[in-house]
N, CA, C and O of each residue as an XYZ file, in Angstrom:
768
protein
N     193.898    -18.472    -74.572
C     194.711    -19.340    -75.451
C     193.828    -20.830    -75.494
O     192.837    -21.084    -74.809
N     194.402    -21.610    -76.371
C     194.224    -23.110    -76.536
C     195.246    -23.636    -76.258
O     196.332    -23.058    -76.297
N     195.020    -25.240    -75.814
C     195.982    -26.041    -75.478
C     195.430    -27.558    -76.498
O     194.320    -28.004    -76.208
N     196.065    -28.123    -77.399
C     195.867    -28.839    -78.094
C     196.867    -30.145    -77.693
O     198.098    -30.111    -77.719
N     196.011    -31.328    -77.306
C     196.918    -32.546    -77.180
C     196.652    -33.712    -77.827
O     195.753    -34.538    -77.665
N     197.916    -33.634    -78.874
C     198.087    -35.070    -80.006
C     199.032    -35.865    -79.389
O     199.787    -35.384    -78.544
N     199.077    -36.969    -79.697
C     200.080    -37.509    -80.136
C     200.778    -37.623    -81.240
O     201.962    -37.948    -81.324
N     199.944    -37.317    -82.215
C     201.142    -36.846    -83.470
C     200.852    -38.208    -84.503
O     201.515    -38.446    -85.513
N     199.869    -38.913    -84.072
C     199.699    -40.164    -85.357
C     198.148    -40.208    -85.277
O     197.468    -39.352    -85.844
N     197.423    -41.561    -84.320
C     195.936    -41.402    -84.190
C     195.031    -40.226    -83.331
O     193.801    -40.213    -83.367
N     195.730    -39.383    -82.667
C     195.427    -38.618    -82.023
C     194.531    -39.221    -80.630
O     193.946    -38.443    -79.877
N     194.530    -40.508    -80.457
C     194.298    -40.922    -79.215
C     195.786    -41.134    -77.997
O     196.874    -41.696    -78.121
N     194.915    -40.119    -76.491
C     195.635    -39.461    -75.671
C     195.529    -40.754    -74.334
O     194.580    -40.437    -73.617
N     196.142    -41.949    -73.861
C     195.701    -42.305    -73.108
C     195.735    -41.427    -71.651
O     196.878    -41.211    -71.249
N     194.750    -40.950    -70.896
C     195.214    -40.267    -69.556
C     194.388    -41.052    -68.487
O     193.166    -41.175    -68.396
N     195.839    -41.771    -67.351
C     195.449    -42.609    -66.439
C     196.099    -42.044    -64.869
O     197.296    -41.860    -64.649
N     195.032    -41.846    -63.934
C     195.100    -41.364    -62.585
C     196.578    -42.340    -62.474
O     196.956    -43.329    -63.102
N     197.179    -41.536    -61.363
C     197.750    -42.414    -60.449
C     197.434    -43.029    -59.158
O     197.405    -42.254    -58.202
N     197.218    -44.127    -58.961
C     196.843    -44.743    -57.927
C     195.111    -45.112    -58.270
O     194.780    -45.730    -59.282
N     194.210    -44.658    -57.330
C     192.756    -45.024    -57.849
C     192.330    -43.193    -57.684
O     191.268    -42.883    -57.144
N     193.329    -42.078    -58.233
C     192.449    -40.909    -57.830
C     191.500    -40.814    -59.488
O     191.150    -41.717    -60.248
N     191.361    -39.638    -59.549
C     190.393    -39.185    -60.834
C     190.946    -38.183    -61.487
O     191.606    -37.265    -61.001
N     190.631    -38.392    -62.769
C     190.949    -37.038    -63.631
C     189.919    -36.092    -63.726
O     188.790    -36.272    -64.181
N     190.357    -35.165    -63.302
C     189.073    -33.808    -63.275
C     190.012    -33.016    -64.853
O     191.198    -32.744    -65.040
N     188.324    -32.823    -66.024
C     188.863    -31.843    -66.976
C     187.721    -30.436    -66.462
O     186.618    -30.686    -65.976
N     188.075    -29.416    -66.610
C     187.014    -28.458    -66.123
C     186.420    -28.151    -67.545
O     185.191    -28.101    -67.481
N     186.898    -27.935    -68.778
C     186.412    -27.609    -69.860
C     187.052    -28.422    -70.801
O     188.175    -28.922    -70.863
N     185.817    -28.433    -71.696
C     186.218    -29.305    -73.152
C     185.217    -29.150    -74.250
O     183.990    -29.232    -74.207
N     185.927    -28.936    -75.120
C     185.149    -28.378    -76.301
C     185.254    -29.671    -77.487
O     186.249    -30.288    -77.865
N     184.269    -29.759    -77.766
C     184.039    -31.360    -78.917
C     183.687    -31.154    -79.881
O     182.476    -31.356    -79.973
N     184.569    -30.508    -81.571
C     183.697    -30.277    -82.267
C     183.377    -31.722    -83.304
O     182.622    -31.847    -84.268
N     184.105    -32.487    -82.777
C     183.873    -33.845    -83.478
C     184.631    -34.860    -82.487
O     185.396    -34.490    -81.596
N     184.202    -36.613    -82.867
C     184.700    -37.588    -82.179
C     184.113    -38.551    -81.642
O     183.059    -38.760    -82.243
N     184.298    -39.373    -80.653
C     184.051    -40.371    -79.946
C     184.012    -40.524    -78.199
O     184.914    -40.246    -77.409
N     182.929    -40.950    -77.975
C     182.920    -40.678    -76.176
C     182.491    -42.277    -76.113
O     181.343    -42.479    -76.510
N     183.234    -43.453    -75.675
C     183.322    -45.052    -76.319
C     182.330    -44.795    -76.885
O     181.195    -44.536    -76.488
N     182.926    -44.895    -78.180
C     182.473    -45.539    -79.631
C     181.515    -44.688    -79.729
O     181.453    -44.433    -80.931
N     180.458    -43.888    -78.993
C     179.661    -42.701    -79.591
C     179.830    -41.803    -80.133
O     180.418    -40.905    -79.531
N     179.507    -41.625    -81.220
C     180.047    -39.790    -82.087
C     178.979    -38.717    -81.400
O     177.795    -38.683    -81.067
N     179.889    -38.056    -81.402
C     179.367    -36.690    -80.615
C     179.885    -35.169    -81.087
O     180.907    -35.196    -81.774
N     179.337    -33.881    -80.820
C     179.626    -33.252    -81.535
C     179.535    -32.916    -83.241
O     179.465    -33.836    -84.056
N     179.548    -31.562    -83.619
C     179.162    -31.491    -85.069
C     177.666    -31.619    -85.002
O     177.009    -31.236    -84.034
N     177.032    -32.318    -86.351
C     175.891    -32.775    -86.467
C     175.124    -34.157    -85.958
O     173.975    -34.570    -86.114
N     176.421    -34.735    -85.203
C     175.855    -35.942    -84.990
C     174.619    -36.320    -83.767
O     174.064    -35.264    -83.465
N     174.265    -37.041    -83.292
C     173.729    -37.271    -82.601
C     174.526    -37.533    -81.054
O     175.674    -37.975    -81.076
N     173.779    -37.203    -79.585
C     175.505    -38.002    -78.789
C     174.253    -37.862    -77.686
O     173.068    -37.544    -77.787
N     175.165    -38.280    -76.533
C     174.379    -38.476    -75.372
C     175.263    -38.176    -74.566
O     176.434    -38.219    -74.943
N     174.895    -37.734    -73.047
C     175.982    -36.626    -72.024
C     175.561    -37.405    -70.840
O     174.366    -37.248    -70.589
N     176.142    -38.137    -70.101
C     174.992    -38.272    -68.571
C     176.207    -37.759    -67.793
O     177.335    -38.092    -68.155
N     176.004    -36.901    -66.661
C     176.606    -35.976    -66.031
C     175.821    -35.507    -64.779
O     174.606    -35.417    -64.954
N     176.277    -35.202    -63.588
C     175.459    -34.261    -62.939
C     175.314    -32.428    -62.937
O     174.488    -31.794    -62.281
N     176.125    -31.984    -63.654
C     175.958    -30.826    -64.106
C     175.750    -30.322    -65.684
O     175.940    -31.284    -66.428
N     175.467    -29.289    -66.312
C     175.394    -28.927    -67.180
C     175.551    -27.476    -67.149
O     174.482    -26.922    -66.894
N     176.648    -26.582    -67.346
C     176.847    -25.706    -67.429
C     177.451    -24.709    -68.808
O     178.582    -24.770    -69.292
N     176.376    -23.855    -69.215
C     176.478    -22.820    -70.436
C     176.946    -21.426    -69.961
O     176.988    -21.002    -68.806
N     177.307    -20.778    -71.174
C     177.282    -19.265    -71.437
C     176.790    -19.288    -72.649
O     176.938    -20.145    -73.520
N     175.982    -17.949    -72.672
C     175.808    -17.806    -73.875
C     174.101    -18.688    -74.446
O     173.411    -19.202    -73.566
N     173.693    -18.737    -75.738
C     172.748    -19.159    -76.309
C     173.027    -20.684    -76.013
O     174.213    -20.933    -75.794
N     171.886    -22.079    -75.950
C     171.780    -22.958    -75.585
C     170.324    -23.553    -76.425
O     169.182    -23.439    -75.980
N     170.671    -24.149    -77.624
C     169.385    -24.654    -78.231
C     169.128    -26.018    -78.328
O     170.125    -26.741    -78.358
N     168.027    -26.549    -78.385
C     167.721    -28.094    -78.455
C     166.560    -27.935    -79.399
O     165.577    -27.218    -79.213
N     166.844    -28.815    -80.590
C     165.905    -28.961    -81.340
C     165.537    -30.202    -81.615
O     166.408    -31.010    -81.293
N     164.377    -30.778    -82.190
C     163.965    -32.330    -81.801
C     163.806    -32.978    -81.212
O     164.830    -33.275    -80.597
N     162.581    -33.773    -80.811
C     162.785    -34.679    -80.075
C     161.833    -33.855    -78.414
O     161.540    -32.674    -78.227
N     161.601    -35.047    -77.525
C     161.272    -34.347    -75.985
C     162.658    -34.155    -74.978
O     163.787    -34.640    -74.925
N     161.895    -33.191    -74.252
C     162.957    -32.907    -73.036
C     162.210    -33.345    -71.770
O     161.165    -32.762    -71.483
N     162.580    -34.131    -71.155
C     162.071    -34.520    -70.063
C     163.294    -34.385    -68.817
O     164.378    -34.965    -68.755
N     162.525    -33.151    -67.635
C     163.356    -33.432    -66.771
C     162.574    -34.118    -65.432
O     161.395    -34.166    -65.080
N     163.841    -34.619    -64.872
C     163.493    -36.095    -63.636
C     162.459    -36.639    -63.690
O     161.386    -36.574    -63.090
N     163.183    -37.599    -65.050
C     162.123    -38.362    -65.173
C     162.647    -39.773    -64.079
O     161.997    -40.817    -64.035
N     163.729    -39.574    -63.380
C     163.419    -40.803    -62.073
C     162.081    -40.359    -61.222
O     161.270    -41.236    -60.923
N     161.899    -39.260    -60.910
C     160.997    -38.984    -59.887
C     161.798    -38.498    -58.619
O     161.381    -38.520    -57.462
N     163.144    -38.013    -59.098
C     163.651    -37.636    -57.418
C     162.782    -36.418    -56.996
O     161.795    -35.924    -57.540
N     163.534    -36.044    -55.719
C     162.952    -35.141    -55.203
C     163.934    -33.369    -55.629
O     164.449    -32.607    -54.811
N     163.882    -33.238    -57.010
C     164.773    -31.962    -57.522
C     164.152    -31.202    -58.162
O     163.540    -31.813    -59.038
N     163.953    -29.995    -58.194
C     163.497    -28.810    -58.096
C     163.944    -28.523    -59.750
O     165.038    -28.940    -60.132
N     162.907    -27.688    -60.828
C     163.464    -26.687    -61.868
C     163.394    -25.542    -61.350
O     162.970    -25.307    -60.218
N     163.911    -24.543    -62.341
C     163.999    -23.074    -61.805
C     164.089    -22.319    -63.071
O     164.988    -22.677    -63.832
N     163.333    -21.343    -63.442
C     163.888    -20.637    -64.669
C     163.949    -19.321    -63.812
O     163.094    -19.054    -62.968
N     165.073    -18.487    -64.108
C     165.146    -17.086    -63.743
C     164.741    -16.049    -64.661
O     164.898    -16.233    -65.868
N     164.174    -14.841    -64.165
C     164.076    -13.978    -65.631
C     164.740    -13.062    -65.598
O     165.807    -13.167    -64.994
N     164.374    -11.750    -66.251
C     165.535    -10.417    -65.871
C     165.601    -10.122    -64.567
O     166.730     -9.959    -64.103
N     164.562     -9.999    -63.773
C     164.413     -9.316    -62.479
C     163.644    -10.364    -61.371
O     163.257     -9.954    -60.277
N     163.484    -11.736    -61.806
C     162.511    -12.303    -60.962
C     162.936    -13.454    -60.965
O     162.823    -13.987    -62.068
N     163.520    -14.265    -59.951
C     164.776    -14.994    -59.383
C     163.723    -16.473    -59.581
O     164.040    -17.604    -59.950
N     162.608    -16.007    -59.239
C     161.723    -17.717    -58.959
C     160.580    -17.024    -60.254
O     159.534    -16.485    -59.891
N     161.029    -17.154    -62.080
C     159.921    -16.711    -62.944
C     158.916    -17.636    -62.909
O     157.707    -17.414    -62.860
N     159.616    -18.928    -62.942
C     158.637    -20.378    -62.929
C     159.657    -21.442    -62.092
O     160.873    -21.429    -62.284
N     159.074    -22.261    -61.246
C     159.667    -23.170    -60.125
C     158.906    -24.240    -60.483
O     157.727    -23.954    -60.689
N     159.258    -25.574    -60.645
C     158.732    -26.664    -60.315
C     159.171    -27.144    -59.073
O     160.335    -27.477    -58.850
N     158.247    -27.184    -58.256
C     159.099    -27.688    -56.890
C     158.536    -29.309    -56.699
O     157.456    -29.683    -56.242
N     159.399    -29.917    -57.093
C     159.355    -31.758    -56.677
C     158.945    -32.407    -55.818
O     158.583    -33.584    -55.842
N     158.985    -31.344    -54.611
C     158.823    -32.275    -53.223
C     157.421    -32.065    -53.156
O     156.755    -32.945    -52.612
N     156.728    -30.847    -53.706
C     155.206    -30.691    -53.572
C     154.566    -31.001    -54.714
O     153.351    -31.025    -54.517
N     154.864    -31.247    -55.821
C     154.362    -31.960    -57.063
C     153.444    -30.389    -57.082
O     152.213    -30.402    -57.072
N     154.283    -29.024    -57.111
C     153.592    -27.932    -57.204
C     154.324    -27.085    -58.189
O     155.500    -27.329    -58.459
N     153.651    -26.065    -58.754
C     154.727    -25.096    -60.072
C     153.891    -23.600    -59.587
O     152.772    -23.097    -59.695
N     154.790    -23.387    -59.189
C     155.462    -21.582    -58.757
C     155.165    -20.826    -59.852
O     155.392    -21.500    -60.857
N     154.674    -19.494    -60.184
C     155.161    -18.264    -60.972
C     155.228    -17.028    -60.386
O     154.287    -16.297    -60.078
N     156.642    -16.808    -60.227
C     157.024    -15.908    -59.062
C     157.120    -16.252    -57.704
O     157.206    -15.323    -56.901
N     157.123    -17.189    -57.371
C     157.422    -17.814    -56.051
C     158.355    -19.095    -56.226
O     158.411    -19.873    -57.178
N     159.013    -19.087    -55.125
C     160.025    -20.424    -55.362
C     159.187    -21.649    -54.290
O     159.445    -22.836    -54.488
N     158.297    -21.297    -53.294
C     157.122    -22.019    -52.401
C     156.094    -21.973    -52.727
O     155.478    -21.169    -52.028
N     155.388    -22.503    -53.598
C     153.714    -22.458    -54.516
C     153.065    -22.825    -53.125
O     153.470    -23.559    -52.224
N     151.885    -22.044    -53.259
C     150.902    -22.752    -51.907
C     149.878    -23.737    -52.605
O     149.042    -24.207    -51.834
N     149.784    -24.188    -54.115
C     148.838    -24.866    -54.081
C     149.451    -25.426    -55.512
O     150.616    -25.231    -55.858
N     148.183    -26.367    -56.514
C     149.162    -26.708    -57.622
C     149.750    -26.105    -58.703
O     150.708    -26.473    -59.384
N     149.099    -25.193    -58.771
C     149.741    -23.700    -59.580
C     149.092    -22.156    -58.873
O     147.967    -21.820    -58.503
N     150.351    -21.504    -58.910
C     150.571    -20.404    -57.881
C     151.317    -19.367    -58.246
O     152.515    -19.229    -57.999
N     150.266    -18.253    -59.135
C     150.330    -16.929    -59.686
C     150.833    -16.563    -58.535
O     150.183    -16.849    -57.530
N     152.364    -15.698    -58.362
C     152.806    -15.194    -57.346
C     152.990    -13.749    -57.594
O     154.221    -13.732    -57.593
N     152.467    -11.929    -57.909
C     152.839    -10.801    -58.211
C     153.795    -10.559    -56.860
O     155.024    -10.505    -56.876
N     152.850    -10.414    -55.574
C     153.373     -9.923    -54.452
C     152.602    -10.319    -53.419
O     151.375    -10.407    -53.473
N     153.446    -10.624    -52.238
C     152.403    -11.480    -51.180
C     151.678    -10.584    -50.256
O     152.041     -9.597    -49.616
N     150.544    -11.207    -50.367
C     149.547    -10.806    -49.753
C     149.362    -10.842    -48.129
O     148.349    -10.434    -47.561
N     150.697    -11.491    -47.363
C     151.064    -11.828    -45.973
C     150.675    -12.406    -45.523
O     149.652    -12.758    -46.109
N     150.847    -13.008    -44.425
C     150.458    -14.233    -43.948
C     149.486    -14.796    -43.585
O     148.921    -14.866    -42.494
N     149.193    -15.431    -45.066
C     147.877    -16.257    -45.957
C     148.332    -17.096    -46.643
O     149.183    -16.645    -47.410
N     148.036    -18.882    -46.790
C     148.053    -19.834    -47.332
C     146.727    -20.131    -48.058
O     145.651    -19.671    -47.676
N     146.856    -20.825    -48.989
C     145.335    -21.157    -49.381
C     145.215    -22.103    -48.763
O     146.138    -22.864    -48.472
N     143.307    -22.314    -48.244
C     142.746    -23.867    -48.235
C     142.936    -24.850    -48.620
O     142.660    -24.868    -49.819
N     143.361    -25.993    -48.190
C     143.958    -26.979    -48.980
C     142.674    -27.478    -49.775
O     142.919    -28.492    -50.429
N     141.006    -26.895    -49.912
C     139.958    -27.685    -50.397
C     139.794    -26.691    -51.798
O     138.897    -26.959    -52.598
N     140.516    -25.782    -51.987
C     140.932    -24.737    -53.011
C     142.065    -24.053    -53.332
O     142.183    -22.897    -53.738
N     142.800    -24.798    -53.131
C     144.208    -24.651    -53.543
C     144.836    -25.140    -55.232
O     146.040    -25.097    -55.484
N     143.999    -25.497    -56.054
C     144.589    -25.601    -57.269
C     145.069    -24.481    -58.160
O     146.123    -24.537    -58.795
N     144.446    -23.717    -58.167
C     144.925    -22.185    -58.670
C     144.892    -21.185    -58.008
O     143.910    -20.453    -58.130
N     145.951    -20.831    -57.097
C     146.419    -19.768    -56.403
C     146.821    -18.502    -57.138
O     147.816    -18.642    -57.850
N     146.169    -17.085    -57.118
C     146.362    -16.352    -57.233
C     146.641    -15.155    -56.769
O     145.737    -14.332    -56.914
N     148.184    -14.581    -55.952
C     148.385    -13.758    -54.697
C     148.970    -12.198    -55.267
O     149.560    -12.201    -56.347
N     148.863    -11.393    -54.815
C     149.029    -10.150    -54.582
C     149.072     -9.181    -53.504
O     148.122     -9.481    -52.781
N     149.781     -7.993    -52.923
C     149.196     -7.310    -52.369
C     148.692     -6.374    -52.505
O     148.672     -5.555    -51.586
N     148.234     -6.190    -53.415
C     147.288     -5.002    -53.925
C     146.094     -6.176    -54.703
O     146.226     -7.398    -54.778
N     144.890     -5.290    -55.240
C     144.324     -6.293    -55.786
C     144.883     -7.031    -56.698
O     145.732     -6.575    -57.464
N     144.319     -8.730    -56.737
C     144.377     -9.293    -57.380
C     143.350     -9.887    -58.487
O     142.196     -9.458    -58.491
N     143.716    -10.770    -59.331
C     142.292    -11.327    -60.405
C     142.779    -12.044    -61.408
O     143.947    -12.356    -61.643
N     141.946    -12.249    -61.899
C     142.059    -13.664    -62.981
C     141.222    -12.710    -64.187
O     140.252    -12.122    -63.710
N     141.411    -12.518    -65.389
C     141.101    -12.192    -66.612
C     140.230    -13.420    -67.520
O     140.704    -14.521    -67.799
N     139.030    -13.001    -67.850
C     138.574    -14.061    -69.012
C     138.427    -12.704    -70.298
O     137.445    -11.966    -70.375
N     139.186    -12.658    -70.869
C     139.312    -11.921    -72.474
C     138.312    -12.880    -73.521
O     138.616    -14.054    -73.732
N     137.052    -12.232    -74.170
C     136.307    -12.293    -74.861
C     136.276    -11.399    -76.128
O     136.526    -10.211    -75.926
N     136.016    -11.769    -77.373
C     135.594    -11.078    -78.506
C     133.919    -10.048    -78.097
O     133.192    -10.427    -77.179
N     133.708     -9.286    -78.614
C     132.362     -8.501    -78.225
C     131.340     -9.616    -78.932
O     131.391    -10.243    -79.989
N     130.342     -9.552    -77.775
C     129.227    -10.713    -78.093
C     129.372    -11.739    -78.272
O     128.733    -12.513    -78.984
N     130.683    -11.971    -77.325
C     130.951    -13.914    -76.544
C     130.794    -13.643    -75.229
O     130.900    -12.568    -74.639
N     130.495    -14.878    -74.772
C     130.430    -14.990    -73.325
C     131.691    -15.134    -72.609
O     132.491    -15.720    -73.338
N     132.254    -14.800    -71.337
C     133.102    -15.234    -70.747
C     132.268    -16.419    -69.630
O     131.268    -16.054    -69.011
N     132.841    -17.876    -69.479
C     132.241    -18.400    -68.810
C     133.308    -18.899    -67.786
O     134.476    -19.141    -68.088
N     132.719    -19.037    -66.425
C     133.395    -19.835    -65.452
C     132.034    -21.438    -64.742
O     131.042    -21.416    -64.013
N     132.807    -22.596    -65.515
C     132.158    -23.498    -65.249
C     132.242    -24.287    -63.684
O     132.987    -23.966    -62.758
N     131.651    -24.947    -63.697
C     131.578    -25.579    -62.338
C     130.834    -27.356    -63.040
O     129.704    -27.489    -63.511
N     131.706    -28.276    -62.913
C     131.125    -29.850    -63.161
C     131.474    -30.710    -62.584
O     132.377    -30.482    -61.779
N     131.034    -31.882    -62.678
C     131.314    -33.239    -61.935
C     131.184    -34.324    -63.129
O     130.597    -34.294    -64.210
N     131.996    -35.314    -62.464
C     131.654    -36.840    -63.586
C     130.321    -37.276    -63.630
O     130.098    -38.226    -64.380
N     129.090    -36.647    -62.801
C     127.670    -36.968    -63.106
C     127.116    -35.673    -63.900
O     126.036    -35.678    -64.490
N     128.034    -34.504    -63.837
C     126.886    -33.223    -64.305
C     128.071    -32.845    -65.005
O     129.045    -33.142    -64.313
N     128.428    -32.268    -66.182
C     129.694    -31.781    -66.356
C     129.297    -29.931    -66.288
O     130.067    -28.979    -66.162
N     127.923    -29.965    -66.417
C     127.241    -28.576    -66.119
C     126.707    -28.210    -64.979
O     125.520    -27.911    -65.108
N     127.192    -28.100    -63.722
C     126.392    -28.135    -62.814
C     126.081    -26.660    -62.421
O     125.080    -26.331    -61.786
N     126.753    -26.065    -62.732
C     126.691    -24.510    -62.904
C     127.971    -23.602    -63.324
O     129.157    -23.925    -63.391
N     127.352    -22.391    -63.578
C     128.151    -21.355    -64.418
C     127.650    -20.108    -63.601
O     126.596    -19.826    -63.029
N     129.451    -19.177    -63.887
C     128.574    -17.790    -63.751
C     129.357    -17.449    -65.144
O     130.508    -17.859    -65.289
N     128.737    -16.724    -66.117
C     128.637    -16.234    -67.586
C     128.435    -14.853    -67.389
O     127.516    -14.404    -66.703
N     129.420    -14.054    -68.076
C     128.904    -12.598    -68.637
C     128.857    -12.616    -70.466
O     129.421    -13.156    -71.417
N     127.975    -11.813    -70.217
C     127.898    -11.801    -72.422
C     128.363    -10.122    -72.343
O     127.969     -9.150    -71.698
N     129.342    -10.350    -73.295
C     130.223     -8.571    -73.849
C     129.265     -8.167    -75.140
O     129.687     -7.641    -76.169
N     128.093     -8.470    -74.912
C     127.522     -7.936    -75.915
C     127.461     -6.195    -75.564
O     127.039     -5.781    -74.484
N     127.916     -5.356    -76.580
C     128.024     -4.135    -76.171
C     126.548     -3.371    -76.397
O     126.463     -2.144    -76.446
N     125.441     -4.235    -76.524
C     124.088     -3.322    -76.984
C     123.180     -3.736    -75.464
O     122.307     -3.064    -74.915
N     123.758     -5.104    -75.042
C     123.112     -5.528    -73.730
C     123.735     -6.521    -72.976
O     123.428     -7.699    -73.162
N     124.761     -6.127    -71.959
C     125.394     -6.711    -71.608
C     124.801     -7.238    -70.287
O     123.995     -6.605    -69.604
N     125.356     -8.656    -69.950
C     124.575     -9.183    -68.491
C     125.628    -10.013    -68.030
O     126.745    -10.084    -68.542
N     125.143    -10.759    -66.846
C     125.747    -11.649    -66.130
C     124.524    -12.504    -65.403
O     123.534    -12.250    -64.717
N     125.136    -13.585    -65.923
C     123.966    -14.371    -65.397
C     124.771    -15.636    -64.053
O     125.958    -15.731    -63.743
N     123.536    -16.453    -63.509
C     124.149    -17.661    -62.614
C     123.514    -18.665    -62.783
O     122.391    -18.652    -62.278
N     123.879    -19.760    -63.438
C     123.248    -21.014    -64.750
C     123.598    -22.403    -63.345
O     124.632    -22.586    -62.701
N     122.509    -23.017    -63.301
C     122.325    -23.874    -62.218
C     122.440    -25.000    -63.119
O     122.539    -24.546    -64.259
N     122.480    -26.578    -63.122
C     122.070    -27.637    -64.045
C     121.880    -27.023    -65.471
O     121.013    -27.457    -66.230
N     122.857    -25.828    -65.867
C     122.369    -25.814    -66.962
C     121.551    -24.767    -67.583
O     121.683    -24.344    -68.731
N     120.776    -24.428    -66.795
C     119.718    -22.858    -66.897
C     120.098    -22.076    -66.708
O     121.156    -22.353    -66.144
N     119.959    -20.726    -66.802
C     120.204    -19.691    -66.523
C     118.553    -19.576    -65.370
O     117.336    -19.579    -65.552
N     119.787    -19.460    -63.867
C     118.525    -18.863    -62.974
C     118.275    -17.659    -62.128
O     117.500    -17.414    -61.203
N     119.629    -16.682    -63.060
C     119.382    -15.323    -62.057
C     119.985    -14.624    -63.196
O     120.803    -15.283    -63.838
N     119.744    -13.407    -63.584
C     120.123    -12.489    -64.760
C     120.348    -11.526    -64.062
O     119.539    -11.444    -63.138
N     121.401    -10.420    -64.091
C     121.791     -9.091    -63.567
C     122.177     -8.367    -65.253
O     123.009     -8.854    -66.018
N     121.516     -7.386    -65.479
C     121.261     -6.659    -66.454
C     122.641     -5.507    -66.630
O     123.480     -5.546    -65.730
N     122.811     -4.696    -67.564
C     123.557     -3.776    -67.433
C     123.458     -2.665    -66.831
O     124.298     -1.894    -66.367
N     121.845     -2.654    -66.905
C     121.075     -1.501    -65.762
C     121.224     -1.868    -63.992
O     120.951     -0.950    -63.218
N     121.534     -2.833    -63.585
C     121.709     -3.734    -62.268
C     120.728     -4.114    -62.106
O     120.541     -4.503    -60.953
N     119.615     -4.238    -63.013
C     118.180     -5.178    -62.734
C     118.350     -6.474    -62.529
O     118.981     -7.012    -63.439
N     117.918     -7.393    -61.401
C     118.139     -8.750    -61.270
C     116.616     -9.250    -61.670
O     115.522     -8.759    -61.389
N     117.029    -10.593    -62.551
C     115.710    -11.066    -62.584
C     115.604    -12.789    -63.187
O     114.509    -13.346    -63.274
């Protein structure tokens, strides 16, 4: 049920705790009104400051930007999936993102299942892909287009590349150095 509190005239109800105590309100549904002179509810803009936001059902935010942890505190952010408790985790203490893991090993850690007692080396931990069986990354392109993994630096954005041409008539893989093809392996396994 609902309890409606009103003084019968202007509907302002003063609530004052005894002594220096506090007033605890466990649930409030505000359709319209003001808090400290700021309009809230209905279709008006509002600002609510607090330590916990809890909701059941759908919640939508429309318009503007949404920033989590603007103060830079050590506060993690986690999204649960239907069967995955750590579907997406932002670990504030390490400045890392985990997909499928609450303790990411690198800047971005995509975790399907544990590979065992192993962690990424610090000089190669920007993207970590982990699984308990075969693991992989797919570069998917249309037919007759290349899938390319590039290596670069400030002095040369094209230091090297591994490229695969997906032409159905003449597929090949090539290794490039300084923007030029140096090795090609064709569909028949010939190296040139």
